[in-house]
N, C-alpha and C positions, 0 to 999 in steps of 0.2 A: 360159538358165549357157551357158559352151562348155565340153563335157567329152573330154577326151584316153583314146579305148580303144586298150591296146594292143593291138594284131590279130591277133599271131602268137604270144600266148601261151595255156595253158590246153592238156588234152589234145588238144585237137580241132582246134584252130589257126581261121584265119579262116573257115571254112564256118561253124563254130557263134556264130562270135564277131560276124560279117559280117550275118550271123541275125538274130542277139538284135539290133542295131544297129539295123538298119532296121526291126524291132518297135518298139524305145523310141521315134526318130523319130516313126512312124505314133500311138501311146500319149501320149507327150510334148510338147508343143508349146513347153513351155516351155524345151527344149534348142535355143537359134538354132545353134548351132554343132555339129559333130562330127567331131574327128578320127580318122582312121582310119590309125593307124601301122601300117609293115610293108611288106610286099614289094610294091610298089603296082601288079603282074601279078597278082599273087592278088588281094587287094581286088579288081581292077574285075570280076575275072572272075565273084567270088561276088554281086558289087554285078549284076554284068548276069543273073546265075541269079536274080533276085527284079525285074528290072526297075525296078531303084531309079536313078533321077535325078534325087535331093535333093539340093535346093540347098544345104542346110543343112551337107553332107559334105566336107571336105576331106581328101584322100588326103594323107599325110606319107610320105611312102619312107624305108627303110631298111632297113640290107643283113643286119643280124645278129638273132638270135634266141638268148635265155636258154635253155639246155634245162634241164630236170628237176634232172639230176644233174652241175649246174655250183655250184661254189659261190660263193655271194652277191656279198661283198663283192669277189671277185678277178671274179667277171663281170660286174660293175659299169663295175670298176677297165680291164679287159682290153674288153670288149663293150663302146667309146661308141659306134659305131651300131645296138647293139640296141631291139626297137620300146616296152621298157619306160625305156628311158635316153633313146630320144627324147620319150617321152610326160610324161614328167617333167619334159622342158626346156622345155615348152610352157609347164607350169604357172607354171614358174620365169619364162621371158620375160614370161610377164603373159596370151599369147597362149590358154590356158584356163584353166578353174576349177577343176577337177578331174579325177585319175586314175583310169581302173580298168581294170583290169586283170587276168584269173583266170589267170597263170599265175605261175608263180616267186614266193610270198611273198614268200621271202627277199629275192629280191632286188628287187619293188617296195618292201620296205621298205627295203632298203638306198642305192635309189636316192634315196631320197625326201628320206631324212637327210643323205645326202653334199651334191646339189644343193638342197633345198630349206632342210633345216634343221627342227630345232624348235622350236613354238611359248615361247612367252618362257615360265619358269618352268617347264617343261617338261624332263627331264632325259631320258628314251626313250620309243619310242614304244613303244606298247599296242594288237594288233588286238583294238575290238569283233565280236563276234561273238552275233547274235539267236533267243532261243532261248524257243521260244513254250511258256508252260500253259496250263490252267482256265481262271483269273485273267488275266494277262494279259502281256508280252512281256519279258521280262529281257534288258540286256547283260551280256555275260558279257567283259570284260576282265579281263588280258589273255589273250589266246586262243592266245597262241605265238610275242611276236615278242619275247619279252625274258625265257628260263628264269633268268636271273642276278640276281631281279630284289632291291632294296635296299628298307629301309620306306617312304622316301620315293616311291618307285618309285610303290606301293602306293597310296598317299596321293594322287597324280597322276594312277592310272587312273580310282580314285575322282572325283576333279573333271570328268576330261575324260567320265566314260559319265555324271555329272549332267548333264551340259551337252546331252550325243546324246541322253540320254532327257525330255530338256526340250524342249528346241530341236525334237528330230525326231520321236520316239515320244510328243509331243505330253502326261507326266505329267507333272503340280504336285507338286516337290518332291518326285522320285523318293528311293524308301527305298535306304539301301546299305547290304550284305553283305560281312562282310572271312568268306573259306573257310577253315574251319579244324576240328580234330579234335572240336570238341565246343562248343555255346553261351554256357562260362561264359573269358572273360578271360582267366583265367589256363592254358584248353587251347593248343596249341599248337607252335611252336616258335616261336626265337627273330625270325625271319623276321615270322612274323608276331600276335606279339604286341607288337612295337615298333611294328607298323603300325597294331594295335588302338588303340596310347593314342594315337598322330598322327589317325585317323579321328575317332576319340572329341574328340579338342577342338578340332575342326574347323569350319567352320561347314554340313557337312554334314549332309544329314538319315540320320545312321549307326543301322544297329538294331542292330549289335553281330557275333557271331560267327555265321555260318550254315555248319550241318556240308550233308554234299551229300547226305542225305536229304529236309533240304528245299526243298533248289531245286524240287522241281515240287510238293512240297507246300504248301510256307509259303513264296510267295515274293518280294523283293524284287522292285526294278527295276534295281536294277545289284550286281551282283553281282562285287565285285574276287577276284582272288590271282595267281599269278604267270604267266609262260608255260608250264612245264612243268606246273600242274596244269592251267591253264585249257586245253590242247590233250589231253590227256588224258579233261579232263570231254568238251570240241567232240566229239571221235569217236566217244567211248564214249557219247553220245548219238545222236548221228547214223547211228550202226550200231546200237543198240535201238530210233531210228524205223525202219531202214528191216526189222530183222529181225519187228516184230508186222505189218509188213501183210504179208508174206509170209508168216507162222504162221495171220494171217485166209487170205488167200488158201487156204491150204492146207486150213484146218476146211471153208471157206462150199463148197469144189466134190469134199466129199467125198461128197455126196446130194444125189438134186436135191430134197431138201427143203431142206438148203440153201443149194441153188441159189438155190432159189425165195423164200427168206426173205432171200437177198442183195440177190437183185433186186429185191425192197419195199424196201428199206432204203437202196440204192445211192445217195442222195443223201447221208442220211448221213454213209454212208462218204465219200462225196469232199467234203464239208464238213468233216469230221475233219481229211480230211488233207489240204485244204488252210490246215485252220488250227495242225496241229501237225506239218507239215515244218521241219525244223529249217532255219532261214536264211530263212524265209519272212517277207518284211516287209511286204508290203502291208497286212496285218490290221492291224497296229502300227502304220503311218504313217498311216491316217489317222486316228487320234487319239480314236477310236469309244470307249477308256476312260480314265478320266483320275482322279486319287488326289488 
């Protein structure tokens, strides 16, 4: 696989991104080409710190960076030599198979829409986020790409989410649920009611509406919603995950007895943290749970 990495995006820029790239090259031999797109001097300096001279790396120089304060579509049009735009160009030309960016999500989506267009039959892109539960890992889509969705967009999210769940997470015939206010098909707003009809009439393994309280209690493999709702779910889940481990740490360090107990259970805590960290894909991708 040939991957183009936006080496300038994200909160920490080249230091963290190049370090991650070096780790990926060590762990995944199936990467036969990794384009590092951005300021060549900064990228070379970071590679030097890791003493990395892997022949699979190809540095593509760019002179601009999309800042988090930039408006997505404007930035893509005006900053034509930005690292994220140049990374997408590599896919457009067929030099790379995929783009990875930790930077401005809106700019990455906009650049892909303008330069690559969508798949046939897909009108709007959707961001897929993986959320872990005790029983499985489910795909939440859309997690923020399109806040003004129409019913047909939610159907398309269900299709894309099912394909991802089947081919990447290895779930056989993944179950699809639609986020709504109640389980009954008459519950919800006009968007969810019409989307319910479309999903039910489709060939997807649609299990009906799913309430927020059932996301982690009785999960399906694909959860469909518009980008506004999905982004709220994602960020709320992230904050709860961080808060729980902070609360645990606070309580487990209150006394020496608690600290001894925490030490004895440290392996269990580590496993729980790895398994339930929001966005952790490694366990899911191994396909160890197949329905």
